[in-house]
C-alpha positions, 0 to 999 in steps of 0.5 A: 859076567862082564870083562873090562880090559884096560891097557896100562904101561907097566914098570919093573925094577928091583924091589928096594922097599924096606919090607922087601926080601933080601938079595941072596947068593948061592954057588952051584958046582957045575961038575956035580950040581951040588949047591950051597945054601942061599945066604945074604952074605956072599962070603958065606957061599964063597967059603962053601965053594972053597970047602967043596973044591978042597974035598973034590979036587976036580971040581973047578967050575961053579955058577953063582945063583943070585935071587933078587926081589923085583916089583912090577906096577902100573902107571 
């Protein structure tokens, strides 16, 4: 077996191709760790946060979780 090594310059950028996965959002409660489902529409996860805070009066701190597809290629 023979190995071929090549140095290449890599680029990395958000994947904006038509077939790219969508950017999704979720919210996570920093108090108890409960997390909303990932959604494309941030308004959906915002509503989850309001419901969770309303049901848990001491849960005031949340984390936004964003999943964004990225693409790497060589030149």
